[in-house]
N, C-alpha and C positions, 0 to 999 in steps of 0.2 A: 458359550452360545448355543442358543435353543435350536435343536432340528426343526427346521421347517416342514419334514414331513411326519415325525411322531412327537415332537415337542420335548423329546428327552433334552436335559441341560449339558450332558455332557458329549464332548468330542475330541477328536485328535486332528492336528494339523498334519495333514499328507505332503503339502508343498506351498511354499511361500516364495513369492517373486514380486520386484517392484511393478508398480502400475502407472499410468497417468504419468509418463516421465519423471519417476521417482517422488511424487507427490502421495502416493498412496500404496498400500501393500495388498495384494490379492493373495488370499489363502484357500486352498482347497483343504476341505474337512471333511472328517467321516465321523457319522454318528456311532456312539459305541454302543446303542441300543439295537437299532435297526440295519447298520451298516451302509446306509446310503449317504451319498457324497453330496456337498454342496459347497458352494464360493460364497465368501466373506472380503469385504474390502475394509482396510482399516486406514483411516486418514487422522490426521491433526484436527484437533477441533479449533476452530476459529471462532471467537465470541465476535459478535457484529459491534460494529463502532460507529456512534450518532457524533456527527458534525452540529455544533451550535452555531448558527450564524449569526451575523450582527444584528439582524432584526429579531433575535432570538428562536426563530424557527429551527426545527431541528430535521435534519434528513440522513439517510446512511451515507457512510463514507464511501467515495468512489474516487479510485487511484486514477481513473482516466481523465477525471476533471482537473487533477493536479497536473497530469502529463499534458492536457490540451492547454492550461494557463502558461505552463512553461514553453509548450511548443510556440504559441503566440508572440511570447517575448522573445524567442529565437529567432523570430522570422526574418528570413535575409541574413543570417549570421552564420559563420562556420561552426555550428554546435551539432553534432551527430545526434540522431533521434536516439541511437542506444544509448548514447550518455543520459539523455532524458529519461529514458524508461527505467534505467539504472536508477538514478536520484529519485523518482517517483516509488520505486520498489523499496528503496532504502528510508524514505521517509514513512511509508506504510508500515515497514517492519519496525521502526523507531516508535511508532504510535502505537502499534500490537504489544512491544515490548514492555511499554510504560504501562499495561494493565489497565489504563484509563478506559472506559466505555465511551465517554462523552468528551470530546475535544472541541476547542472552538476554532474558527477559523483565522484566527489571529495567530494561533500557535502553528496552523498548517502553513499559513503564508511567512512566518518569520523563518521556518524551517526549510521552504522553498528559496527564500531570499538567501539564507545562509549558504546554502548548496551553489545557487547560480552566480553568486559573486564570486567563487573560486571557479567556475566553468567559463562564465562570460561576462564582464562588468556591464557591456551594454544592454544585454539580455536582463541582468541584475536591475539596472535603472528603468529599464521599460517596465519589467513586474513591480517594482517599487512604487513606479510612478501611478500605475492602475490600483495596486493593493492599497496604499496609503493614500491614495485619492489628492495626489498634489492638487493644490488650487489654483497656484500662479507659480510665475518663475522662479520666484524668491524660493519657495519651498524644493523646488527641482535644484535650484543651486546649492540649498545648504545639504542635500543628500549627494550631490557631486563633491562638494567639499569634504564632506566626511568621508567619501569614499577615497578620495586622493590623500587626506590625513591618515587613512589605514595603511597608505602604502609605504 
């Protein structure tokens, strides 16, 4: 780490402690040349994820959009928001772990439905009806029958 005062490239760590609720590490350093102290922060590098939408356009991944869709699907259902926040975090982590920098909305939607099915079946059907764009009652019934067959 280069000293911000003299530019010397060697320093020693005086103190290390967690910062930002454990998401980074704060380090106090001392320059080995001028002996001045400075602070650095170390964080995990996260590469930006791009979502490819159905129309081919691209935008940055936003976990809040995933959470918002699940909250709408769970409206007036006995599903705690904390559970939905946990699911959205898990989905984001799955996508980050895949190391793919571009993901389709189809993949995200399938991951949401997979998890909603275990939390609340009504919310799952609501989400699926919007996500899969059910055109008529027959499509809706097919999804319900598939859900019943899985039981």
